[in-house]
C-alpha positions in Angstrom: 0.2 -0.1 0.1 2.8 2.4 0.7 4.4 1.7 -2.4 1.1 2.3 -4.3 0.9 5.8 -2.6 4.7 6.6 -3.5 3.7 6.0 -7.0 1.1 8.3 -7.0 2.7 11.2 -5.2 6.1 10.8 -7.1 4.2 11.4 -10.5 1.8 14.0 -8.9 2.6 17.6 -10.5 0.0 19.0 -7.7 0.2 17.1 -4.7 -3.2 18.7 -3.1 -5.0 17.6 -6.3 -3.3 14.0 -6.0 -4.8 13.3 -2.5 -8.3 14.7 -3.6 -8.3 12.6 -6.7 -7.8 9.6 -4.7 -10.1 10.5 -2.0 -13.3 8.1 -1.7 -16.3 10.0 0.3 -18.0 7.9 2.9 -21.4 6.1 1.7 -24.4 8.5 2.6 -26.9 10.8 1.2 -25.4 14.4 0.4 -27.2 17.7 0.1 -25.9 20.6 -1.5 -27.9 23.9 -0.7 -27.5 26.2 -3.4 -27.0 30.0 -3.2 -30.8 30.3 -4.3 -31.5 27.9 -1.3 -32.8 25.0 -3.8 -31.1 21.9 -2.6 -29.4 19.3 -4.8 -29.0 15.8 -3.4 -26.8 12.8 -4.3 -26.4 9.3 -2.9 -23.0 8.2 -2.4 -22.2 4.4 -2.3 -18.4 3.5 -2.6 -17.5 2.9 -6.4 -21.3 2.8 -7.4 -21.8 6.1 -8.1 -21.4 8.1 -11.1 -18.3 10.5 -11.2 -20.3 13.6 -12.4 -19.6 17.3 -11.9 -21.9 16.9 -8.5 -20.1 13.9 -7.4 -16.8 15.8 -7.9 -18.1 19.0 -6.0 -19.0 17.0 -3.0 -15.7 15.1 -3.1 -13.7 17.9 -2.7 -15.6 19.7 -0.2 -16.0 16.5 2.1 -12.5 16.0 2.1 -12.0 19.4 3.2 -14.9 19.1 5.8 -14.1 15.8 7.9 -12.8 15.3 11.1 -9.2 13.8 11.8 -10.7 11.4 14.3 -13.7 11.4 16.4 -11.1 12.3 19.4 -10.7 15.7 17.8 -14.2 16.8 17.0 -15.5 20.5 17.2 -18.7 19.5 18.6 -18.0 18.0 21.9 -21.2 16.2 22.2 -20.1 14.4 19.0 -23.6 14.6 17.6 -22.0 16.8 14.6 -19.1 15.4 12.6 -17.9 18.1 10.4 -15.2 20.8 10.9 -16.6 23.9 9.7 -19.5 26.2 9.4 -20.4 25.3 5.7 -21.4 21.9 6.7 -23.4 19.6 8.8 -22.4 15.9 9.1 -24.7 14.0 11.2 -25.9 10.1 11.5 -29.3 9.5 9.8 -30.5 7.4 12.7 -30.9 10.0 15.1 -32.4 12.7 13.0 -35.9 13.4 14.2 -38.9 12.2 12.4 -36.3 10.0 10.4 -34.4 8.2 13.0 -34.6 4.4 14.0 -32.4 4.5 17.0 -35.1 5.3 19.6 -32.7 5.7 22.5 -30.5 8.4 20.6 -33.1 10.0 18.2 -33.3 14.0 18.7 -36.0 15.9 18.8 -36.4 18.9 16.3 -35.5 21.3 19.5 -32.5 19.0 20.4 -31.3 18.9 17.0 -31.6 22.8 16.6 -29.8 23.3 19.8 -27.0 21.0 18.9 -26.5 23.1 15.6 -26.3 26.4 17.9 -23.9 25.1 19.9 -21.9 23.6 16.8 -21.7 27.1 15.5 -20.9 29.0 18.7 -17.9 26.5 19.1 -16.5 28.8 15.8 -16.5 31.9 17.8 -14.3 30.9 20.7 -10.9 31.7 21.2 -8.0 28.5 20.8 -7.5 28.1 24.4 -4.4 25.9 23.9 -1.6 28.4 23.5 0.7 25.8 21.4 -2.4 25.1 19.0 -2.2 29.2 18.8 1.1 29.2 17.8 0.4 26.8 14.9 -2.2 28.6 13.7 0.0 32.0 13.9 2.4 30.2 11.3 -0.6 30.5 8.8 -2.5 33.6 7.1 -6.1 32.9 7.8 -8.8 35.7 7.9 -10.8 36.0 10.7 -14.1 34.3 10.8 -16.7 36.8 9.4 -19.6 36.7 12.2 -22.2 37.6 9.9 -21.5 35.0 7.3 -21.2 32.4 10.0 -24.9 33.3 11.2 -26.1 33.2 8.0 -24.8 29.9 7.3 -26.4 28.7 10.4 -29.7 30.2 9.4 -29.8 28.8 5.8 -29.0 25.1 7.3 -31.5 25.4 9.8 -34.3 26.6 7.4 -33.3 23.9 5.1 -33.4 21.0 7.7 -37.4 20.3 7.1 -37.1 20.1 3.6 -33.9 17.6 4.0 -36.2 15.3 6.5 -38.8 15.5 3.9 -36.6 14.7 1.3 -34.9 11.8 3.4 -38.5 10.2 4.2 -40.0 10.5 0.6 -37.2 8.8 -1.2 -36.9 6.1 2.1 -33.4 7.1 2.4 -33.5 6.4 6.4 -30.4 4.0 7.3 -27.3 4.3 9.5 -25.2 6.1 7.3 -24.3 9.7 7.2 -26.5 12.9 6.1 -24.2 15.3 4.8 -25.2 18.9 4.4 -22.9 21.5 2.4 -23.6 25.2 1.8 -22.4 26.2 -1.8 -19.3 27.9 -1.5 -16.0 28.2 -3.4 -13.7 25.3 -2.8 -11.4 27.8 -1.5 -13.6 28.8 1.1 -13.5 25.1 2.0 -10.0 24.9 1.6 -9.3 27.7 4.2 -12.0 26.6 6.8 -10.4 23.1 6.6 -7.2 24.4 7.4 -8.7 26.4 10.4 -9.4 23.0 11.4 -6.6 20.8 10.7 -3.8 22.9 11.5 -4.1 23.0 15.6 -5.2 19.3 15.5 -2.6 17.9 13.1 -0.3 16.8 16.2 -1.1 13.9 18.4 -1.1 16.2 21.2 0.2 19.9 21.5 2.0 19.6 24.7 4.8 17.8 23.2 5.6 19.9 20.2 8.8 22.0 20.1 10.1 24.7 18.0 13.4 24.1 16.1 14.5 26.8 13.8 11.3 28.7 13.8 9.5 25.3 12.7 7.2 23.7 14.9 7.5 19.8 15.2 5.5 17.1 17.1 4.1 13.6 17.1 1.9 12.5 14.3 -1.7 12.1 15.1 -1.5 8.6 13.0 -0.8 5.6 15.4 3.0 5.2 15.4 4.7 1.7 15.5 8.6 1.6 16.8 10.2 -1.6 15.9 
């Protein structure tokens, strides 16, 4: 597997594009809220979905919106599994009027509260000084609070229609429901960096600075032979 990856990257002219091209989105139902608030829907199943323009858009937006792992969520309650304020990823089986998991299914009020709490996390300052030091190494504009509130409003207003689409098309299952706002891919890349950079190392307590560069332990499992 490592050799296969090396072949891909050695021949790649654009490393980021090579990573996205080889990325496979998780199974689920994907929704795109367009700028006019109409909604496009696509069911994605591994190796079974036509790779058209809409699929490719979802693929790249999804790549930039995933969590590193569930131990590094934005939503500390772990109900919402996306990493930026253009998206909401949630398990279908806990959605109100849809979910089959009676012990975990949310009421509409609980869902909207979860969305409110999720969006509020993007307004909080980074408390970890070492994480902030990592963020200082990249030039990211501050979050536009007006845009953030507009994103939250549009997603919440789209929820009833999305739930109706799930029910009308018999899409209730244990896979993900992934909701995306139509934004330029540069916006998704920027907000992905806002999530990834302070969380890329296993634990920022162990980071050190060497000749102006920050070094730390990889977040992936490491095995020493």
